[in-house]
C-alpha positions in Angstrom: 0.0 0.0 0.0 1.4 3.4 -1.0 -1.1 5.4 1.1 -2.8 6.7 -2.0 0.4 8.2 -3.4 1.7 7.5 -6.8 4.5 4.9 -7.0 8.1 6.2 -6.7 9.7 6.5 -10.1 13.0 5.2 -8.7 14.3 2.7 -6.1 14.7 3.7 -2.5 18.5 3.8 -2.8 18.3 6.5 -5.5 15.6 8.5 -3.6 17.6 8.5 -0.4 20.7 9.8 -2.2 18.5 12.5 -3.7 17.2 13.4 -0.2 20.8 13.6 1.2 21.9 15.8 -1.7 18.9 18.1 -1.3 19.5 18.5 2.4 23.2 19.3 1.8 22.3 21.8 -0.9 20.1 23.7 1.6 23.0 23.7 4.1 21.6 21.0 6.4 24.5 18.9 7.7 23.9 15.1 7.3 26.0 12.9 9.6 24.4 9.5 9.0 21.3 7.8 7.5 19.0 5.6 9.5 17.1 2.9 7.8 14.1 1.7 9.8 12.4 -1.7 9.7 11.6 -1.7 5.9 15.1 -2.2 4.4 15.6 -6.0 5.0 13.9 -9.1 3.7 11.9 -11.3 6.2 8.5 -12.6 7.1 5.9 -10.2 8.5 5.8 -10.5 12.3 3.3 -8.0 13.5 1.1 -6.1 11.1 3.4 -4.8 8.3 6.6 -5.1 10.4 9.0 -7.8 9.3 11.4 -9.9 11.3 15.0 -10.3 10.3 16.0 -13.7 8.9 19.2 -12.4 7.2 20.9 -9.2 8.1 21.1 -7.9 4.6 19.1 -5.4 2.5 16.4 -6.4 0.1 17.6 -6.4 -3.5 14.1 -5.7 -4.6 14.0 -3.4 -7.6 12.0 -1.0 -5.5 14.5 -0.9 -2.6 18.2 -1.7 -3.0 18.8 -3.4 -6.3 22.5 -2.6 -6.1 22.8 -4.0 -2.5 23.3 -2.2 0.8 27.1 -1.8 0.4 26.8 -0.2 -3.0 24.1 2.2 -1.5 26.3 3.1 1.5 29.3 3.7 -0.8 27.2 6.0 -3.1 25.7 7.8 -0.1 29.1 8.3 1.5 27.6 8.3 5.0 27.5 5.8 7.9 24.3 3.9 8.1 22.3 3.2 11.3 20.3 0.1 10.7 17.2 -0.8 12.8 14.9 -3.7 13.3 12.4 -4.3 16.1 12.1 -8.1 15.6 14.5 -11.0 15.0 13.1 -14.2 13.4 13.6 -17.5 15.2 15.1 -18.6 11.9 17.9 -15.9 12.1 21.2 -17.8 12.2 24.0 -16.5 14.4 26.8 -18.1 16.4 25.0 -16.7 19.4 21.7 -18.5 18.9 20.9 -20.5 22.1 18.6 -23.4 21.7 18.0 -26.6 23.8 20.3 -28.5 21.4 23.2 -26.0 22.0 22.8 -25.7 25.8 
């Protein structure tokens, strides 16, 4: 759902670079870019909020078709990445299950 707005004519990675450039052109300092809970792939957990299965950006043509690293390089800013939920399928060396305890 696009909240009744027309679809974006470009992927999110391009739009966010345009936002950064517009802010800088107005003299607004930009120290980092935060990406909230829409940037990664994963199953929906509560409502339209997804849970992380893999800590990588969606390569959807609408989001980050070049990948997160290419976006960060083009943006030339640090990224602050956010997620409220981790999937029980998220694999990490720190996962604790009955079989590892």
